[in-house]
PDB file of N, CA, C and O in Angstrom:
ATOM      1  N   MET A   1       2.662 -30.281 -13.026  1.00  0.00           N
ATOM      2  CA  MET A   1       1.404 -29.622 -13.224  1.00  0.00           C
ATOM      3  C   MET A   1       1.669 -28.183 -13.744  1.00  0.00           C
ATOM      4  O   MET A   1       2.556 -27.501 -13.232  1.00  0.00           O
ATOM      5  N   LYS A   2       0.928 -27.740 -14.722  1.00  0.00           N
ATOM      6  CA  LYS A   2       1.080 -26.340 -15.229  1.00  0.00           C
ATOM      7  C   LYS A   2       0.235 -25.464 -14.275  1.00  0.00           C
ATOM      8  O   LYS A   2      -0.813 -25.850 -13.758  1.00  0.00           O
ATOM      9  N   GLY A   3       0.801 -24.230 -14.091  1.00  0.00           N
ATOM     10  CA  GLY A   3       0.048 -23.148 -13.414  1.00  0.00           C
ATOM     11  C   GLY A   3      -0.946 -22.606 -14.372  1.00  0.00           C
ATOM     12  O   GLY A   3      -0.551 -22.006 -15.371  1.00  0.00           O
ATOM     13  N   GLN A   4      -2.162 -22.771 -14.144  1.00  0.00           N
ATOM     14  CA  GLN A   4      -3.261 -22.156 -15.032  1.00  0.00           C
ATOM     15  C   GLN A   4      -4.233 -21.307 -14.235  1.00  0.00           C
ATOM     16  O   GLN A   4      -4.614 -21.596 -13.100  1.00  0.00           O
ATOM     17  N   ILE A   5      -4.610 -20.214 -14.937  1.00  0.00           N
ATOM     18  CA  ILE A   5      -5.568 -19.339 -14.379  1.00  0.00           C
ATOM     19  C   ILE A   5      -6.588 -18.972 -15.287  1.00  0.00           C
ATOM     20  O   ILE A   5      -6.349 -19.040 -16.493  1.00  0.00           O
ATOM     21  N   ILE A   6      -7.808 -18.552 -14.837  1.00  0.00           N
ATOM     22  CA  ILE A   6      -8.865 -17.931 -15.684  1.00  0.00           C
ATOM     23  C   ILE A   6      -8.832 -16.506 -15.664  1.00  0.00           C
ATOM     24  O   ILE A   6      -8.952 -15.862 -14.621  1.00  0.00           O
ATOM     25  N   ILE A   7      -8.671 -15.992 -16.804  1.00  0.00           N
ATOM     26  CA  ILE A   7      -8.656 -14.520 -17.027  1.00  0.00           C
ATOM     27  C   ILE A   7     -10.108 -14.074 -17.535  1.00  0.00           C
ATOM     28  O   ILE A   7     -10.618 -14.593 -18.528  1.00  0.00           O
ATOM     29  N   PRO A   8     -10.680 -13.168 -16.853  1.00  0.00           N
ATOM     30  CA  PRO A   8     -11.897 -12.699 -17.355  1.00  0.00           C
ATOM     31  C   PRO A   8     -11.976 -12.195 -18.730  1.00  0.00           C
ATOM     32  O   PRO A   8     -11.023 -11.581 -19.209  1.00  0.00           O
ATOM     33  N   LYS A   9     -13.101 -12.423 -19.426  1.00  0.00           N
ATOM     34  CA  LYS A   9     -13.198 -11.985 -20.845  1.00  0.00           C
ATOM     35  C   LYS A   9     -12.804 -10.644 -21.129  1.00  0.00           C
ATOM     36  O   LYS A   9     -11.966 -10.437 -22.007  1.00  0.00           O
ATOM     37  N   ALA A  10     -13.362  -9.630 -20.425  1.00  0.00           N
ATOM     38  CA  ALA A  10     -13.053  -8.209 -20.522  1.00  0.00           C
ATOM     39  C   ALA A  10     -11.555  -7.949 -20.559  1.00  0.00           C
ATOM     40  O   ALA A  10     -11.051  -7.184 -21.381  1.00  0.00           O
ATOM     41  N   VAL A  11     -10.857  -8.618 -19.631  1.00  0.00           N
ATOM     42  CA  VAL A  11      -9.413  -8.524 -19.447  1.00  0.00           C
ATOM     43  C   VAL A  11      -8.714  -8.912 -20.681  1.00  0.00           C
ATOM     44  O   VAL A  11      -7.898  -8.173 -21.233  1.00  0.00           O
ATOM     45  N   ARG A  12      -9.067 -10.169 -21.141  1.00  0.00           N
ATOM     46  CA  ARG A  12      -8.487 -10.867 -22.326  1.00  0.00           C
ATOM     47  C   ARG A  12      -8.641 -10.067 -23.473  1.00  0.00           C
ATOM     48  O   ARG A  12      -7.677  -9.954 -24.229  1.00  0.00           O
ATOM     49  N   LYS A  13      -9.893  -9.391 -23.769  1.00  0.00           N
ATOM     50  CA  LYS A  13     -10.129  -8.487 -24.809  1.00  0.00           C
ATOM     51  C   LYS A  13      -9.328  -7.234 -24.700  1.00  0.00           C
ATOM     52  O   LYS A  13      -8.749  -6.794 -25.693  1.00  0.00           O
ATOM     53  N   ALA A  14      -9.267  -6.647 -23.565  1.00  0.00           N
ATOM     54  CA  ALA A  14      -8.482  -5.398 -23.430  1.00  0.00           C
ATOM     55  C   ALA A  14      -6.992  -5.613 -23.672  1.00  0.00           C
ATOM     56  O   ALA A  14      -6.325  -4.715 -24.187  1.00  0.00           O
ATOM     57  N   LEU A  15      -6.471  -6.738 -23.328  1.00  0.00           N
ATOM     58  CA  LEU A  15      -5.041  -7.118 -23.584  1.00  0.00           C
ATOM     59  C   LEU A  15      -4.777  -7.867 -24.840  1.00  0.00           C
ATOM     60  O   LEU A  15      -3.627  -8.191 -25.137  1.00  0.00           O
ATOM     61  N   ASP A  16      -5.745  -8.140 -25.550  1.00  0.00           N
ATOM     62  CA  ASP A  16      -5.781  -9.015 -26.776  1.00  0.00           C
ATOM     63  C   ASP A  16      -5.047 -10.369 -26.420  1.00  0.00           C
ATOM     64  O   ASP A  16      -4.101 -10.774 -27.096  1.00  0.00           O
ATOM     65  N   ILE A  17      -5.497 -10.989 -25.412  1.00  0.00           N
ATOM     66  CA  ILE A  17      -4.925 -12.337 -25.101  1.00  0.00           C
ATOM     67  C   ILE A  17      -5.825 -13.274 -25.630  1.00  0.00           C
ATOM     68  O   ILE A  17      -7.032 -13.217 -25.393  1.00  0.00           O
ATOM     69  N   GLN A  18      -5.242 -14.237 -26.419  1.00  0.00           N
ATOM     70  CA  GLN A  18      -5.951 -15.333 -26.934  1.00  0.00           C
ATOM     71  C   GLN A  18      -5.681 -16.686 -26.295  1.00  0.00           C
ATOM     72  O   GLN A  18      -4.631 -16.825 -25.667  1.00  0.00           O
ATOM     73  N   GLU A  19      -6.491 -17.637 -26.395  1.00  0.00           N
ATOM     74  CA  GLU A  19      -6.362 -18.970 -25.824  1.00  0.00           C
ATOM     75  C   GLU A  19      -4.787 -19.498 -26.200  1.00  0.00           C
ATOM     76  O   GLU A  19      -4.320 -19.375 -27.333  1.00  0.00           O
ATOM     77  N   GLY A  20      -4.165 -20.008 -25.245  1.00  0.00           N
ATOM     78  CA  GLY A  20      -2.834 -20.450 -25.457  1.00  0.00           C
ATOM     79  C   GLY A  20      -1.725 -19.494 -25.450  1.00  0.00           C
ATOM     80  O   GLY A  20      -0.552 -19.854 -25.548  1.00  0.00           O
ATOM     81  N   ASP A  21      -2.125 -18.182 -25.325  1.00  0.00           N
ATOM     82  CA  ASP A  21      -1.077 -17.189 -25.171  1.00  0.00           C
ATOM     83  C   ASP A  21      -0.334 -17.340 -23.802  1.00  0.00           C
ATOM     84  O   ASP A  21      -0.885 -17.857 -22.830  1.00  0.00           O
ATOM     85  N   VAL A  22       0.931 -16.868 -23.779  1.00  0.00           N
ATOM     86  CA  VAL A  22       1.684 -16.900 -22.535  1.00  0.00           C
ATOM     87  C   VAL A  22       1.650 -15.412 -21.791  1.00  0.00           C
ATOM     88  O   VAL A  22       1.848 -14.387 -22.444  1.00  0.00           O
ATOM     89  N   VAL A  23       1.410 -15.395 -20.528  1.00  0.00           N
ATOM     90  CA  VAL A  23       1.355 -14.317 -19.708  1.00  0.00           C
ATOM     91  C   VAL A  23       2.431 -14.346 -18.614  1.00  0.00           C
ATOM     92  O   VAL A  23       2.830 -15.467 -18.300  1.00  0.00           O
ATOM     93  N   THR A  24       2.915 -13.380 -18.041  1.00  0.00           N
ATOM     94  CA  THR A  24       3.725 -13.243 -16.875  1.00  0.00           C
ATOM     95  C   THR A  24       3.149 -12.362 -15.851  1.00  0.00           C
ATOM     96  O   THR A  24       2.373 -11.462 -16.174  1.00  0.00           O
ATOM     97  N   PHE A  25       3.485 -12.572 -14.648  1.00  0.00           N
ATOM     98  CA  PHE A  25       3.037 -11.698 -13.589  1.00  0.00           C
ATOM     99  C   PHE A  25       4.284 -11.026 -13.091  1.00  0.00           C
ATOM    100  O   PHE A  25       5.283 -11.699 -12.835  1.00  0.00           O
ATOM    101  N   VAL A  26       4.261  -9.645 -12.935  1.00  0.00           N
ATOM    102  CA  VAL A  26       5.343  -8.887 -12.418  1.00  0.00           C
ATOM    103  C   VAL A  26       4.862  -8.496 -10.949  1.00  0.00           C
ATOM    104  O   VAL A  26       3.828  -7.849 -10.785  1.00  0.00           O
ATOM    105  N   ILE A  27       5.587  -8.879  -9.988  1.00  0.00           N
ATOM    106  CA  ILE A  27       5.283  -8.549  -8.675  1.00  0.00           C
ATOM    107  C   ILE A  27       5.711  -7.102  -8.300  1.00  0.00           C
ATOM    108  O   ILE A  27       6.878  -6.737  -8.445  1.00  0.00           O
ATOM    109  N   LYS A  28       4.767  -6.312  -7.828  1.00  0.00           N
ATOM    110  CA  LYS A  28       4.949  -4.914  -7.418  1.00  0.00           C
ATOM    111  C   LYS A  28       4.430  -4.743  -5.963  1.00  0.00           C
ATOM    112  O   LYS A  28       3.278  -4.403  -5.697  1.00  0.00           O
ATOM    113  N   GLY A  29       5.334  -4.994  -5.109  1.00  0.00           N
ATOM    114  CA  GLY A  29       4.974  -4.892  -3.646  1.00  0.00           C
ATOM    115  C   GLY A  29       4.074  -5.953  -3.253  1.00  0.00           C
ATOM    116  O   GLY A  29       4.487  -7.112  -3.259  1.00  0.00           O
ATOM    117  N   ASP A  30       2.750  -5.649  -2.871  1.00  0.00           N
ATOM    118  CA  ASP A  30       1.842  -6.584  -2.479  1.00  0.00           C
ATOM    119  C   ASP A  30       0.780  -7.043  -3.531  1.00  0.00           C
ATOM    120  O   ASP A  30      -0.230  -7.667  -3.205  1.00  0.00           O
ATOM    121  N   TYR A  31       1.073  -6.697  -4.785  1.00  0.00           N
ATOM    122  CA  TYR A  31       0.120  -7.006  -5.970  1.00  0.00           C
ATOM    123  C   TYR A  31       0.966  -7.466  -7.228  1.00  0.00           C
ATOM    124  O   TYR A  31       2.178  -7.281  -7.334  1.00  0.00           O
ATOM    125  N   ALA A  32       0.272  -8.003  -8.036  1.00  0.00           N
ATOM    126  CA  ALA A  32       0.953  -8.552  -9.201  1.00  0.00           C
ATOM    127  C   ALA A  32       0.365  -7.868 -10.508  1.00  0.00           C
ATOM    128  O   ALA A  32      -0.832  -7.581 -10.532  1.00  0.00           O
ATOM    129  N   VAL A  33       1.103  -7.628 -11.483  1.00  0.00           N
ATOM    130  CA  VAL A  33       0.650  -7.045 -12.711  1.00  0.00           C
ATOM    131  C   VAL A  33       0.715  -8.053 -13.826  1.00  0.00           C
ATOM    132  O   VAL A  33       1.793  -8.586 -14.089  1.00  0.00           O
ATOM    133  N   LEU A  34      -0.397  -8.351 -14.506  1.00  0.00           N
ATOM    134  CA  LEU A  34      -0.469  -9.430 -15.603  1.00  0.00           C
ATOM    135  C   LEU A  34       0.015  -8.685 -16.817  1.00  0.00           C
ATOM    136  O   LEU A  34      -0.436  -7.574 -17.093  1.00  0.00           O
ATOM    137  N   LYS A  35       0.967  -9.312 -17.574  1.00  0.00           N
ATOM    138  CA  LYS A  35       1.560  -8.863 -18.736  1.00  0.00           C
ATOM    139  C   LYS A  35       1.479  -9.969 -19.893  1.00  0.00           C
ATOM    140  O   LYS A  35       1.963 -11.083 -19.695  1.00  0.00           O
ATOM    141  N   PRO A  36       0.907  -9.668 -21.008  1.00  0.00           N
ATOM    142  CA  PRO A  36       0.980 -10.729 -21.998  1.00  0.00           C
ATOM    143  C   PRO A  36       2.356 -10.724 -22.614  1.00  0.00           C
ATOM    144  O   PRO A  36       2.993  -9.690 -22.815  1.00  0.00           O
ATOM    145  N   ILE A  37       2.777 -11.941 -22.903  1.00  0.00           N
ATOM    146  CA  ILE A  37       4.192 -12.089 -23.712  1.00  0.00           C
ATOM    147  C   ILE A  37       3.713 -12.438 -25.131  1.00  0.00           C
ATOM    148  O   ILE A  37       3.147 -13.509 -25.352  1.00  0.00           O
ATOM    149  N   LYS A  38       3.942 -11.532 -26.086  1.00  0.00           N
ATOM    150  CA  LYS A  38       3.710 -11.755 -27.411  1.00  0.00           C
ATOM    151  C   LYS A  38       4.907 -12.329 -28.163  1.00  0.00           C
ATOM    152  O   LYS A  38       6.037 -11.857 -28.039  1.00  0.00           O
ATOM    153  N   LYS A  39       4.626 -13.327 -28.919  1.00  0.00           N
ATOM    154  CA  LYS A  39       5.702 -13.895 -29.741  1.00  0.00           C
ATOM    155  C   LYS A  39       6.184 -12.969 -30.849  1.00  0.00           C
ATOM    156  O   LYS A  39       5.378 -12.438 -31.612  1.00  0.00           O
ATOM    157  N   ARG A  40       7.542 -12.767 -30.942  1.00  0.00           N
ATOM    158  CA  ARG A  40       8.083 -11.836 -31.870  1.00  0.00           C
ATOM    159  C   ARG A  40       9.168 -12.601 -32.639  1.00  0.00           C
ATOM    160  O   ARG A  40       9.780 -13.541 -32.131  1.00  0.00           O
ATOM    161  N   SER A  41       9.355 -12.204 -33.756  1.00  0.00           N
ATOM    162  CA  SER A  41      10.434 -12.655 -34.643  1.00  0.00           C
ATOM    163  C   SER A  41      11.776 -12.149 -34.045  1.00  0.00           C
ATOM    164  O   SER A  41      11.826 -11.027 -33.540  1.00  0.00           O
ATOM    165  N   LEU A  42      12.891 -12.978 -34.095  1.00  0.00           N
ATOM    166  CA  LEU A  42      14.142 -12.492 -33.572  1.00  0.00           C
ATOM    167  C   LEU A  42      14.651 -11.299 -34.413  1.00  0.00           C
ATOM    168  O   LEU A  42      15.472 -10.519 -33.931  1.00  0.00           O
ATOM    169  N   LEU A  43      14.155 -11.148 -35.701  1.00  0.00           N
ATOM    170  CA  LEU A  43      14.449 -10.035 -36.447  1.00  0.00           C
ATOM    171  C   LEU A  43      14.067  -8.696 -35.958  1.00  0.00           C
ATOM    172  O   LEU A  43      14.661  -7.682 -36.323  1.00  0.00           O
ATOM    173  N   ASN A  44      12.977  -8.690 -35.051  1.00  0.00           N
ATOM    174  CA  ASN A  44      12.599  -7.513 -34.419  1.00  0.00           C
ATOM    175  C   ASN A  44      13.568  -6.984 -33.407  1.00  0.00           C
ATOM    176  O   ASN A  44      13.477  -5.815 -33.032  1.00  0.00           O
ATOM    177  N   PHE A  45      14.529  -7.821 -32.930  1.00  0.00           N
ATOM    178  CA  PHE A  45      15.397  -7.440 -32.047  1.00  0.00           C
ATOM    179  C   PHE A  45      16.888  -7.232 -32.446  1.00  0.00           C
ATOM    180  O   PHE A  45      17.814  -7.060 -31.653  1.00  0.00           O
ATOM    181  N   TYR A  46      16.975  -7.276 -33.895  1.00  0.00           N
ATOM    182  CA  TYR A  46      18.194  -7.003 -34.387  1.00  0.00           C
ATOM    183  C   TYR A  46      18.798  -5.745 -34.011  1.00  0.00           C
ATOM    184  O   TYR A  46      18.151  -4.710 -34.170  1.00  0.00           O
ATOM    185  N   GLY A  47      20.047  -5.715 -33.496  1.00  0.00           N
ATOM    186  CA  GLY A  47      20.739  -4.413 -32.948  1.00  0.00           C
ATOM    187  C   GLY A  47      20.477  -4.166 -31.525  1.00  0.00           C
ATOM    188  O   GLY A  47      21.057  -3.231 -30.974  1.00  0.00           O
ATOM    189  N   VAL A  48      19.658  -4.915 -30.872  1.00  0.00           N
ATOM    190  CA  VAL A  48      19.232  -4.630 -29.419  1.00  0.00           C
ATOM    191  C   VAL A  48      20.520  -4.858 -28.598  1.00  0.00           C
ATOM    192  O   VAL A  48      20.891  -4.022 -27.774  1.00  0.00           O
ATOM    193  N   LEU A  49      21.195  -6.000 -28.833  1.00  0.00           N
ATOM    194  CA  LEU A  49      22.425  -6.275 -27.971  1.00  0.00           C
ATOM    195  C   LEU A  49      23.707  -5.808 -28.603  1.00  0.00           C
ATOM    196  O   LEU A  49      23.840  -5.877 -29.825  1.00  0.00           O
ATOM    197  N   PRO A  50      24.558  -5.383 -27.906  1.00  0.00           N
ATOM    198  CA  PRO A  50      25.888  -4.964 -28.500  1.00  0.00           C
ATOM    199  C   PRO A  50      26.622  -6.135 -29.226  1.00  0.00           C
ATOM    200  O   PRO A  50      26.568  -7.279 -28.774  1.00  0.00           O
ATOM    201  N   ALA A  51      27.290  -5.833 -30.330  1.00  0.00           N
ATOM    202  CA  ALA A  51      27.929  -7.049 -31.053  1.00  0.00           C
ATOM    203  C   ALA A  51      29.219  -7.345 -30.385  1.00  0.00           C
ATOM    204  O   ALA A  51      29.911  -8.269 -30.812  1.00  0.00           O
ATOM    205  N   ILE A  52      29.586  -6.652 -29.398  1.00  0.00           N
ATOM    206  CA  ILE A  52      30.989  -7.012 -28.938  1.00  0.00           C
ATOM    207  C   ILE A  52      30.903  -8.141 -27.867  1.00  0.00           C
ATOM    208  O   ILE A  52      31.947  -8.618 -27.422  1.00  0.00           O
ATOM    209  N   TRP A  53      29.700  -8.574 -27.449  1.00  0.00           N
ATOM    210  CA  TRP A  53      29.501  -9.641 -26.573  1.00  0.00           C
ATOM    211  C   TRP A  53      29.788 -10.985 -27.250  1.00  0.00           C
ATOM    212  O   TRP A  53      29.465 -11.093 -28.433  1.00  0.00           O
ATOM    213  N   PRO A  54      30.333 -11.969 -26.654  1.00  0.00           N
ATOM    214  CA  PRO A  54      30.449 -13.196 -27.214  1.00  0.00           C
ATOM    215  C   PRO A  54      29.030 -13.904 -27.333  1.00  0.00           C
ATOM    216  O   PRO A  54      28.120 -13.677 -26.535  1.00  0.00           O
ATOM    217  N   TYR A  55      28.928 -14.774 -28.392  1.00  0.00           N
ATOM    218  CA  TYR A  55      27.614 -15.536 -28.566  1.00  0.00           C
ATOM    219  C   TYR A  55      27.480 -16.517 -27.294  1.00  0.00           C
ATOM    220  O   TYR A  55      28.317 -17.377 -27.017  1.00  0.00           O
ATOM    221  N   LEU A  56      26.378 -16.280 -26.608  1.00  0.00           N
ATOM    222  CA  LEU A  56      26.142 -17.041 -25.317  1.00  0.00           C
ATOM    223  C   LEU A  56      25.099 -18.067 -25.501  1.00  0.00           C
ATOM    224  O   LEU A  56      24.801 -18.803 -24.560  1.00  0.00           O
ATOM    225  N   GLY A  57      24.445 -18.180 -26.808  1.00  0.00           N
ATOM    226  CA  GLY A  57      23.448 -19.286 -27.061  1.00  0.00           C
ATOM    227  C   GLY A  57      22.082 -18.602 -27.046  1.00  0.00           C
ATOM    228  O   GLY A  57      21.872 -17.475 -26.598  1.00  0.00           O
ATOM    229  N   VAL A  58      21.194 -19.409 -27.582  1.00  0.00           N
ATOM    230  CA  VAL A  58      19.843 -18.864 -27.829  1.00  0.00           C
ATOM    231  C   VAL A  58      19.157 -18.628 -26.413  1.00  0.00           C
ATOM    232  O   VAL A  58      18.548 -17.577 -26.213  1.00  0.00           O
ATOM    233  N   LYS A  59      19.251 -19.557 -25.484  1.00  0.00           N
ATOM    234  CA  LYS A  59      18.677 -19.380 -24.237  1.00  0.00           C
ATOM    235  C   LYS A  59      19.089 -18.197 -23.444  1.00  0.00           C
ATOM    236  O   LYS A  59      18.271 -17.586 -22.756  1.00  0.00           O
ATOM    237  N   ALA A  60      20.373 -17.851 -23.526  1.00  0.00           N
ATOM    238  CA  ALA A  60      20.867 -16.644 -22.844  1.00  0.00           C
ATOM    239  C   ALA A  60      20.335 -15.303 -23.505  1.00  0.00           C
ATOM    240  O   ALA A  60      19.953 -14.334 -22.849  1.00  0.00           O
ATOM    241  N   ILE A  61      20.357 -15.368 -24.804  1.00  0.00           N
ATOM    242  CA  ILE A  61      19.802 -14.305 -25.651  1.00  0.00           C
ATOM    243  C   ILE A  61      18.328 -13.957 -25.316  1.00  0.00           C
ATOM    244  O   ILE A  61      17.953 -12.805 -25.098  1.00  0.00           O
ATOM    245  N   ARG A  62      17.504 -15.073 -25.293  1.00  0.00           N
ATOM    246  CA  ARG A  62      16.059 -14.818 -24.946  1.00  0.00           C
ATOM    247  C   ARG A  62      15.952 -14.270 -23.609  1.00  0.00           C
ATOM    248  O   ARG A  62      15.183 -13.328 -23.419  1.00  0.00           O
ATOM    249  N   GLU A  63      16.707 -14.802 -22.572  1.00  0.00           N
ATOM    250  CA  GLU A  63      16.579 -14.160 -21.261  1.00  0.00           C
ATOM    251  C   GLU A  63      16.968 -12.777 -21.151  1.00  0.00           C
ATOM    252  O   GLU A  63      16.316 -12.034 -20.418  1.00  0.00           O
ATOM    253  N   GLU A  64      17.996 -12.336 -21.822  1.00  0.00           N
ATOM    254  CA  GLU A  64      18.394 -11.026 -21.904  1.00  0.00           C
ATOM    255  C   GLU A  64      17.415 -10.139 -22.536  1.00  0.00           C
ATOM    256  O   GLU A  64      17.178  -9.033 -22.049  1.00  0.00           O
ATOM    257  N   ILE A  65      16.796 -10.590 -23.663  1.00  0.00           N
ATOM    258  CA  ILE A  65      15.610  -9.882 -24.279  1.00  0.00           C
ATOM    259  C   ILE A  65      14.441  -9.651 -23.461  1.00  0.00           C
ATOM    260  O   ILE A  65      13.851  -8.571 -23.440  1.00  0.00           O
ATOM    261  N   TYR A  66      14.048 -10.838 -22.673  1.00  0.00           N
ATOM    262  CA  TYR A  66      13.012 -10.811 -21.728  1.00  0.00           C
ATOM    263  C   TYR A  66      13.085  -9.741 -20.692  1.00  0.00           C
ATOM    264  O   TYR A  66      12.152  -8.972 -20.462  1.00  0.00           O
ATOM    265  N   HIS A  67      14.285  -9.724 -20.049  1.00  0.00           N
ATOM    266  CA  HIS A  67      14.673  -8.749 -18.945  1.00  0.00           C
ATOM    267  C   HIS A  67      14.515  -7.323 -19.548  1.00  0.00           C
ATOM    268  O   HIS A  67      14.086  -6.413 -18.838  1.00  0.00           O
ATOM    269  N   LYS A  68      14.835  -7.131 -20.762  1.00  0.00           N
ATOM    270  CA  LYS A  68      14.758  -5.747 -21.415  1.00  0.00           C
ATOM    271  C   LYS A  68      13.303  -5.357 -21.621  1.00  0.00           C
ATOM    272  O   LYS A  68      13.006  -4.163 -21.630  1.00  0.00           O
ATOM    273  N   MET A  69      12.406  -6.272 -21.782  1.00  0.00           N
ATOM    274  CA  MET A  69      10.998  -6.100 -22.033  1.00  0.00           C
ATOM    275  C   MET A  69      10.254  -5.870 -20.739  1.00  0.00           C
ATOM    276  O   MET A  69       9.307  -5.085 -20.791  1.00  0.00           O
ATOM    277  N   VAL A  70      10.518  -6.387 -19.696  1.00  0.00           N
ATOM    278  CA  VAL A  70       9.759  -6.377 -18.462  1.00  0.00           C
ATOM    279  C   VAL A  70      10.034  -5.048 -17.749  1.00  0.00           C
ATOM    280  O   VAL A  70       9.497  -4.804 -16.669  1.00  0.00           O
TER     281      VAL A  70
END
């Protein structure tokens, strides 16, 4: 079962969240911060990771990028 929530219209509008968009919650002590995850082209991340690292695969690269964004 997917974890689904209802986000009030004013919040969706303020964060430019559309139906089907993915969001994440960042836990800060005893509260959570809602952050939209916008799809971006991998070209936007060109040069973010050092070229001296071995190629670890798409999944590892996406996880590394996600952790740099949060």
